[in-house]
C-alpha positions as CSV (number, residue, x, y, z in Angstrom):
1,M,-0.1,0.2,-0.1
2,I,1.2,3.3,-1.3
3,D,-0.1,5.6,1.2
4,R,1.8,9.0,0.0
5,P,2.7,8.7,-3.6
6,D,4.7,12.0,-3.5
7,L,7.1,10.6,-1.0
8,F,7.3,7.3,-2.3
9,L,8.5,8.7,-5.7
10,R,11.0,11.1,-3.8
11,S,12.2,8.0,-1.9
12,L,13.1,6.4,-5.4
13,F,14.9,9.6,-6.6
14,D,17.0,9.9,-3.3
15,R,18.0,6.3,-3.9
16,A,19.0,6.9,-7.4
17,V,21.0,9.8,-6.3
18,E,22.6,7.7,-3.4
19,V,23.6,4.9,-5.4
20,A,25.7,7.2,-7.8
21,D,27.4,9.1,-4.8
22,P,31.3,9.0,-5.6
23,M,32.0,8.3,-1.8
24,R,30.2,5.0,-2.1
25,S,31.3,4.0,-5.6
26,L,34.7,5.5,-7.0
27,K,36.9,3.5,-4.3
28,D,36.2,0.1,-6.0
29,F,37.6,1.7,-9.3
30,L,40.8,3.3,-7.8
31,P,43.9,1.1,-8.6
32,E,46.6,1.1,-5.7
33,K,48.2,4.7,-5.1
34,P,51.3,4.4,-7.5
35,K,54.5,5.0,-5.9
36,G,55.6,7.8,-8.0
37,R,54.6,11.1,-8.8
38,V,50.7,11.5,-9.0
39,I,48.5,14.2,-10.2
40,V,44.6,14.2,-10.0
41,V,42.6,16.7,-12.2
42,G,39.0,16.8,-13.0
43,A,36.1,18.9,-13.7
44,G,32.2,18.6,-13.6
45,K,29.4,18.8,-11.0
46,A,30.8,15.6,-9.1
47,S,34.2,16.1,-9.6
48,A,35.1,17.7,-6.2
49,R,33.1,14.9,-4.3
50,M,35.0,12.5,-6.6
51,A,38.4,13.9,-5.4
52,E,37.2,13.8,-2.0
53,A,36.6,9.9,-2.5
54,V,40.1,9.6,-4.0
55,E,41.6,11.3,-1.0
56,A,39.6,9.2,1.3
57,A,41.2,6.1,-0.4
58,W,44.7,7.4,-1.2
59,G,45.5,10.3,1.3
60,P,46.3,14.1,0.1
61,C,47.3,14.2,-3.4
62,E,48.6,17.0,-5.7
63,G,46.2,18.3,-8.2
64,L,43.2,20.8,-9.2
65,V,39.6,19.9,-9.8
66,I,37.0,22.6,-11.1
67,T,33.3,22.3,-9.9
68,R,30.2,24.4,-9.9
69,Y,29.5,27.1,-7.6
70,G,28.3,25.6,-4.6
71,Y,29.6,22.0,-5.1
72,G,32.9,22.2,-3.5
73,R,34.2,19.7,-0.9
74,P,37.1,19.6,1.6
75,C,40.2,18.3,0.3
76,R,43.6,18.0,1.9
77,G,45.9,18.3,-1.3
78,I,43.7,18.6,-4.3
79,E,42.8,22.3,-5.0
80,I,39.0,22.6,-5.4
81,V,38.0,25.7,-7.7
82,E,34.4,26.7,-8.1
83,A,33.4,28.2,-11.6
84,A,30.2,29.1,-13.5
85,H,27.8,26.4,-15.2
86,P,26.1,26.0,-17.7
87,V,27.8,29.1,-19.0
88,P,31.3,29.5,-18.4
89,D,33.2,32.2,-16.8
90,L,36.6,33.9,-16.0
91,A,37.2,31.4,-12.7
92,G,37.0,28.2,-15.0
93,L,39.4,29.9,-17.6
94,E,41.8,30.7,-15.5
95,A,41.7,27.4,-13.5
96,T,41.6,25.7,-16.7
97,V,44.7,27.2,-17.8
98,R,46.2,26.1,-14.8
99,M,45.2,22.7,-15.0
100,L,46.7,22.4,-18.8
101,A,49.8,23.6,-17.3
102,L,49.9,21.4,-14.5
103,V,49.4,18.1,-16.5
104,E,52.3,19.4,-19.1
105,T,54.7,18.9,-16.4
106,A,54.0,15.2,-15.9
107,G,56.6,12.9,-17.3
108,E,57.0,9.2,-18.5
109,A,56.9,7.8,-15.3
110,D,54.3,9.9,-13.6
111,F,50.5,8.8,-13.2
112,V,47.7,11.4,-14.0
113,L,44.1,10.6,-12.7
114,A,41.4,12.5,-14.0
115,L,38.0,12.6,-12.7
116,I,35.2,13.7,-15.3
117,S,31.3,13.9,-14.9
118,G,28.6,15.8,-16.4
119,G,29.2,19.7,-16.3
120,A,33.0,19.4,-17.3
121,S,31.8,20.8,-20.8
122,A,31.2,24.4,-19.1
123,L,33.9,24.4,-16.4
124,L,36.8,23.2,-18.6
125,V,37.1,26.5,-20.7
126,Q,40.3,27.6,-22.9
127,P,38.8,28.9,-26.1
128,V,40.9,28.3,-29.6
129,T,42.9,31.4,-31.0
130,G,40.3,34.1,-32.2
131,V,37.5,33.1,-29.9
132,S,37.1,35.4,-26.4
133,L,35.3,34.3,-23.5
134,A,32.2,36.3,-24.1
135,E,32.0,34.8,-27.8
136,K,32.4,31.1,-26.4
137,Q,29.7,32.2,-23.3
138,A,27.3,33.2,-26.0
139,V,27.7,30.2,-28.2
140,N,26.9,28.1,-24.7
141,Q,23.9,30.0,-24.1
142,A,22.7,29.7,-27.7
143,L,23.2,25.9,-27.9
144,L,21.4,25.6,-24.6
145,A,18.4,27.3,-25.9
146,S,18.5,25.6,-29.7
147,G,17.1,22.3,-28.4
148,A,19.9,20.5,-30.0
149,P,21.0,16.9,-28.3
150,I,24.0,17.0,-26.0
151,D,26.2,15.2,-28.0
152,R,25.8,17.8,-30.9
153,M,26.0,20.7,-28.5
154,N,29.5,18.9,-27.4
155,T,30.6,18.5,-31.0
156,V,30.8,22.3,-31.1
157,R,32.2,22.9,-27.7
158,K,34.8,20.5,-28.4
159,H,36.4,22.1,-31.8
160,L,36.1,25.5,-30.1
161,S,38.2,24.4,-27.1
162,R,41.8,23.6,-26.3
163,V,41.1,21.2,-23.8
164,K,38.0,19.1,-24.9
165,G,38.1,16.3,-27.5
166,G,41.0,14.6,-26.1
167,Q,43.4,17.4,-25.3
168,L,43.6,17.4,-22.0
169,A,45.1,13.9,-22.2
170,A,47.4,14.7,-25.0
171,A,48.7,17.5,-22.8
172,A,49.4,15.0,-19.8
173,F,51.6,12.6,-22.7
174,P,53.8,10.8,-21.9
175,A,52.4,10.1,-18.7
176,E,50.1,7.4,-17.9
177,L,46.5,8.4,-17.4
178,L,43.4,6.9,-16.0
179,A,40.1,8.7,-16.3
180,L,37.1,7.9,-14.0
181,M,33.8,9.3,-15.3
182,I,30.2,9.5,-14.1
183,S,28.0,9.1,-17.2
184,D,25.5,11.9,-17.9
185,V,24.6,11.3,-21.4
186,P,22.5,8.9,-23.2
187,G,24.5,5.8,-24.5
188,D,27.2,6.3,-22.0
189,D,29.7,7.4,-24.7
190,P,32.7,8.6,-23.1
191,A,33.5,11.0,-26.1
192,F,30.6,12.8,-24.9
193,I,30.7,13.1,-21.1
194,G,32.2,16.5,-20.5
195,S,33.2,16.8,-24.2
196,G,35.6,14.0,-23.9
197,P,38.9,15.6,-22.5
198,T,40.4,12.5,-22.4
199,V,38.9,10.8,-25.2
200,G,39.7,11.0,-28.9
201,D,36.9,12.3,-31.4
202,P,36.7,11.8,-35.0
203,S,34.3,14.6,-35.6
204,T,35.7,17.3,-37.5
205,P,35.0,21.4,-37.9
206,E,33.0,20.6,-40.4
207,D,30.5,18.7,-38.4
208,A,30.5,21.4,-35.7
209,L,29.5,24.0,-38.8
210,A,26.8,21.4,-39.4
211,V,25.3,21.5,-35.9
212,I,25.3,25.1,-36.1
213,D,23.5,25.6,-39.4
214,R,20.9,22.5,-38.6
215,W,19.7,24.0,-35.4
216,K,20.1,27.6,-36.6
217,I,22.3,28.4,-33.6
218,N,23.4,32.4,-34.2
219,V,27.0,32.7,-33.5
220,P,29.4,35.2,-34.3
221,P,31.6,35.6,-37.5
222,S,34.7,34.7,-35.4
223,I,33.1,31.5,-34.6
224,R,32.9,30.1,-38.2
225,E,36.2,31.6,-38.9
226,A,37.6,29.6,-36.0
227,L,36.1,26.4,-37.1
228,S,37.1,27.2,-41.0
229,R,40.9,27.0,-39.5
230,G,40.5,23.5,-38.0
231,S,41.1,22.6,-34.5
232,G,43.3,20.7,-32.4
233,V,40.7,17.6,-31.4
234,A,42.8,14.5,-30.7
235,Q,41.7,11.8,-33.0
236,P,41.1,8.4,-31.6
237,D,44.4,7.1,-33.1
238,D,46.3,9.8,-32.0
239,P,49.8,8.5,-30.4
240,R,49.4,10.8,-27.6
241,L,46.3,9.0,-26.2
242,A,48.3,5.7,-26.2
243,R,48.9,5.4,-22.6
244,V,44.9,6.7,-21.6
245,R,42.4,4.4,-20.2
246,N,39.0,5.7,-19.9
247,V,36.2,3.8,-17.2
248,I,32.9,4.8,-16.7
249,Y,32.1,3.6,-13.1
250,A,28.8,5.0,-12.9
251,A,25.6,5.4,-15.2
252,P,22.2,6.2,-15.4
253,R,21.2,2.7,-15.6
254,Q,22.6,1.6,-12.2
255,S,20.6,4.4,-10.7
256,L,17.3,3.4,-12.4
257,E,18.1,-0.4,-11.5
258,A,18.5,0.7,-7.8
259,A,15.2,2.5,-7.9
260,A,13.6,0.0,-9.5
261,A,14.6,-2.6,-6.8
262,L,13.3,-0.3,-4.0
263,A,10.0,0.0,-6.0
264,M,9.5,-3.8,-6.3
265,Q,9.9,-4.2,-2.8
266,A,7.0,-2.2,-2.3
267,G,4.9,-4.4,-4.6
268,C,5.1,-2.4,-7.8
269,D,5.4,-3.5,-11.2
270,V,8.2,-1.8,-12.7
271,R,8.6,-0.9,-16.4
272,L,11.9,0.3,-17.5
273,L,11.2,2.5,-20.5
274,G,14.9,3.1,-21.3
275,D,17.8,4.8,-19.5
276,A,19.0,6.8,-22.8
277,L,16.1,8.7,-23.8
278,E,16.2,12.2,-25.8
279,G,14.3,14.3,-27.6
280,E,11.9,17.2,-26.6
281,A,10.5,17.3,-23.0
282,R,7.1,18.3,-23.8
283,V,6.9,15.7,-26.6
284,V,8.3,12.8,-24.7
285,A,5.9,13.7,-21.9
286,E,2.8,13.5,-24.2
287,A,4.2,9.9,-25.3
288,Q,4.5,8.7,-21.7
289,A,0.8,10.1,-20.6
290,R,-0.4,8.0,-23.2
291,E,1.5,5.0,-22.2
292,A,0.2,5.7,-18.5
293,L,-3.5,6.2,-19.6
294,A,-3.6,3.1,-21.4
295,L,-1.9,1.0,-18.7
296,Q,-4.3,2.4,-16.3
297,A,-7.7,1.5,-18.6
298,G,-6.4,-2.1,-18.2
299,M,-6.3,-2.0,-14.6
300,K,-8.6,-3.5,-11.9
301,A,-8.8,-3.1,-8.4
302,G,-6.7,-5.2,-6.6
303,D,-3.7,-4.9,-9.3
304,A,0.0,-4.0,-8.2
305,P,0.9,-0.5,-8.9
306,I,2.6,0.2,-12.1
307,L,5.9,2.2,-12.0
308,L,7.2,3.5,-15.2
309,L,11.1,4.7,-15.3
310,S,13.1,6.3,-17.6
311,G,16.4,8.2,-17.5
312,G,18.4,10.0,-20.3
313,E,18.6,13.7,-21.3
314,L,15.4,15.5,-22.7
315,T,15.6,19.2,-24.1
316,V,13.8,22.3,-24.1
317,T,13.7,24.4,-27.2
318,R,13.3,27.8,-25.9
319,R,10.3,29.5,-27.2
320,G,9.5,31.9,-24.5
321,D,10.9,34.0,-21.5
322,G,10.0,32.0,-18.5
323,I,12.3,30.2,-15.8
324,G,12.1,26.1,-17.0
325,G,14.2,22.9,-17.6
326,P,13.7,19.6,-19.3
327,N,12.3,18.0,-16.1
328,A,10.1,20.5,-14.9
329,E,8.8,21.1,-18.4
330,F,8.2,17.3,-18.7
331,C,6.0,17.6,-15.7
332,L,4.1,20.1,-16.9
333,S,3.3,18.8,-20.3
334,L,2.8,15.5,-18.6
335,A,0.2,17.0,-15.9
336,I,-1.8,18.8,-19.3
337,A,-1.8,15.6,-21.1
338,L,-3.0,13.8,-18.2
339,Q,-5.9,16.1,-17.5
340,G,-6.1,15.2,-13.7
341,A,-6.7,11.5,-14.1
342,E,-7.0,9.7,-10.9
343,G,-4.3,7.6,-9.5
344,I,-1.4,9.0,-11.4
345,H,1.4,10.4,-9.8
346,A,5.0,11.6,-11.3
347,L,8.3,13.2,-10.7
348,A,11.0,14.1,-12.8
349,C,14.4,15.4,-11.6
350,D,17.9,15.9,-12.8
351,T,20.0,13.7,-10.3
352,D,22.9,16.8,-10.2
353,G,19.9,18.8,-8.4
354,V,20.0,21.5,-11.0
355,D,17.0,21.2,-13.8
356,G,18.2,23.6,-16.3
357,A,19.8,27.0,-15.1
358,A,17.6,27.0,-11.9
359,E,18.8,25.9,-8.5
360,V,15.6,23.2,-8.4
361,A,16.0,19.4,-9.2
362,G,12.7,19.2,-10.9
363,A,9.0,18.4,-9.8
364,V,6.7,16.1,-8.7
365,F,3.0,16.0,-8.7
366,G,-0.6,14.3,-8.6
367,P,-4.1,14.1,-9.9
368,E,-5.0,17.4,-7.9
369,L,-2.3,19.3,-9.9
370,L,-4.6,21.4,-12.4
371,K,-7.3,22.0,-9.8
372,T,-4.7,23.4,-7.3
373,A,-3.5,25.4,-10.3
374,K,-7.0,26.9,-11.2
375,E,-7.5,27.7,-7.4
376,R,-4.0,29.4,-7.1
377,G,-4.7,31.6,-10.5
378,V,-2.1,30.0,-12.5
379,D,-2.5,28.7,-16.2
380,P,-0.3,25.4,-16.9
381,R,-0.6,25.8,-20.7
382,H,0.7,29.4,-20.6
383,A,3.5,28.3,-18.4
384,L,4.3,25.9,-20.9
385,R,4.1,28.0,-23.9
386,R,6.4,30.6,-22.0
387,N,8.9,27.7,-21.1
388,D,8.0,28.4,-17.4
389,A,7.7,25.5,-15.8
390,H,9.6,26.2,-12.6
391,S,7.4,29.2,-11.8
392,F,4.5,26.9,-12.0
393,F,5.5,24.6,-9.8
394,A,7.0,27.1,-7.4
395,A,3.3,28.2,-7.4
396,V,1.8,25.0,-6.9
397,D,4.3,23.7,-4.2
398,G,5.4,21.1,-6.5
399,Q,9.2,21.8,-6.8
400,V,11.9,19.2,-5.8
401,V,14.9,21.1,-4.3
402,T,17.7,19.1,-3.1
403,G,20.6,21.5,-3.0
404,P,24.3,20.0,-4.4
405,T,23.7,16.4,-4.9
406,L,27.4,16.1,-5.9
407,T,26.8,13.6,-8.5
408,N,25.1,13.6,-12.1
409,V,23.7,10.5,-13.9
410,N,21.4,12.6,-16.0
411,D,17.3,12.9,-15.8
412,F,15.4,10.5,-13.0
413,R,11.4,10.2,-14.4
414,A,9.1,8.2,-12.4
415,I,5.3,7.8,-13.2
416,L,3.3,5.7,-10.8
417,V,-0.1,4.3,-12.2
418,L,-2.2,3.1,-9.3
419,P,-5.0,0.7,-9.7
420,P,-8.7,1.8,-9.3
421,A,-9.7,1.6,-5.3
422,V,-11.9,-1.5,-4.2
423,S,-15.5,-0.4,-4.3
């Protein structure tokens, strides 16, 4: 018996986050600490927590890690720098310059440990020649508003960078380098986690230009000029990557499976829709609403509750001037499509605690949502047109606020379909 669906759904999300906590999971993938010089570098929303886990196992280490503002952790040797995300800033630029200089001091007998998680694309920033930080910031903002999938965004970012697309690892050559990664990308391709600073990439500057053209991304002339000159992205067969090993040690599927196990203990019939879903948030929501309604139509009193779980990374094409993110917009579109159907509850949150650019993980709602919205004078359809889902859920007390979770395995979506009550 699930007495409080909202608390039940939140417990599943909390379990998904817990499983991906680096303090729980990273130590099992660390080798014995090498006897020679060790340099620890990294970037991402989880990187400071990862560095904390490394020092818990290895003791104080030399190194530099860049994380999002508010996501720092206490380390005894590794320097933690906080910088802006999702749009890079000067703090990220200056720290990236120092990180590259640090790994360039590594010799053949040295060992470099790179800690990479989602968010590294914005936090590792050193633009190519001819592109300023302000121009890079403008491109990032345009990419985020374009609706382009994350892997296409990262293709552009790589070719405008001196550190992404294997270039961090190339700078560490001839040292041995192990990269430990937390995946936040559909398909768990290491080349797209944080724009792959330790992974060679076969894409070309022409591919980046194609992304800009296809999604009609407005960029200054300097961007096209820089891409026309080529880039320093390391190809997969680059000899400077010969001593690099990339390991994904935490991924969305592990978190979804942990949440599924908890739901099954509560008597749910769990349907996993996939850990790598992509697409426009409102469109995916409409499809999942149809699925939930169809399942409910076939249920009878006494049946087990059905839980639909999915992960991946949805996108929002910015059409309005509101405050939103893909998880909140998913919930808003889902609620509109469900039209207050009795017995259906849902939650969608980003496991890093930040949905879009807002300090809100996502939203949770039940059948009473539209009624509450009407009572409080907020229009869900108007909010959806404005991409203003966060403001909408703030007005109806539906926001999920976690603060920094110190990990990042992408979106977590759960729809709970309850059977009709016994008459």
